[in-house]
Steps between C-alpha positions, in 0.01 A plus 500: 500500500175488698477865605792710375427418133589690188146637503549622859833655407338685210230621735768642731617712208151636459450650846634844422363574150448868582845567639698766317197623311366856496162624379539712185218687331651430154477123554131493408577520125760369260735791441825444314642837597434432868674166475808647332520778750471266800739247343772766449459613859535146634782415266693808609461414868614142429807612312591746777474228765701249301770761423534577872532133585750447223714786627479398869863465609542172694765663717227601737482137619850526642387774739370232739852358551643632822174649625437503875173317582305545822273241664142584408370480858770744618454735204135558583506467878629849569772354718868582463662295224831340602766332296368163602176590325673562165677292240695594188362332188771342285387390157579137411779477241279319245231771529755779450651315203155472343439874544845590362421282193179697452694829533745391236214408264332832578808699412518352147130484429384647164275810493137446599308373198181704495380354173525145637324609822208635297481184295490287815226726643299453180542121517394496868201714414387265222543197731293669774226591252471139393509370855229733623281430197525125563490495878265775612128396531357547150207695643748761617708493179181577310463821705848627408504742207875469434691213664822686426396792714388255769843330489666833556307532821179693424137395505144627545327523837267213406794271407679593824187408698469162325870423546478570874195279532662216305823531699305474826313188380825339385667573834211343691521183292881491532479529877226239522720244324802607707305448827387155389857407411629620837236296688585192301880540550460553877315169519795312341727301740829629356815534711598867539864435403372382155217746445708804606777430253292442187505864405674559170290796383672679209790249491584392143521130423833416351468118490222241531602132529250216508550134587525328834494851638373832370776755547444873439788747517454875514664833440390670824619853419147619426342317793483517878707196593849362461375138470575401145417129480171319553482119492169305490567138614325205332295720273194443292451782253129576465534802273789653312380778274706750313873590497602521863873555461553872450168590662468634854315361799181689578280309744486162661236289676619215728269223618543201732407166337521146635831427324660835580433831330347645189668818372331730248703779341399778261788664312533833330595481135352427162148354553575471871644145542364278775636204696322258733706226670413243771802393700608317815713782635627849421859611544639854470862602506757763401759369258 
């Protein structure tokens, strides 16, 4: 990747460092009692939310079946709505079957496991503490009296000010790189029918075949396309780093070269795999 690198991606995650934080007068000193009190409050709220989600009856999803829908322009125009402006929504059989399966599972589910929920919250808290300790600017970490209280969402006014400043600096750098990338991509002589279809963001790679062609197949359920096969013709693999199968497509850069195209892809997954391939042509299809 030339622009949308791992470092750029990490920078993107550091543009809202102050989000979700509140200034708390007790955050100026290490106070075990304060931490325990705040932890119990947050844990209680988490358990309440998880219990409500666990007990959410999926039957509500069937309420849409048979609903009368009105054209948006008519609904807000103030004009009289006629039968021609309305349709009755009929749920596809496969969707209804999926919901009915969820209902059956809901009806035999065991009681909500509060103990397990608290253990998972504790594990998540410990992971977040480690992540913030390792990824926040060390100058800011040094200003935090208790990283546990910070992880719960509370900080001093000075730390809040520093986080806002750092977030703004990170955003400016992120946008600078993004602008340079867009200028470079616009200058590429790439047919629209190719460029417009190379968008597999959040699609999971299920297969990667190399040889006379590089073939990538996807599970598109998490993405924004139904195209599930990408073929790179007459490929030359420049870089193949990390375990790509099982990871998900994050960003791509596509460049025109004398012999065809050069595709750069950054994937989400352990250590963020990367693939760079030069090829004569690019084919996309739905299998």
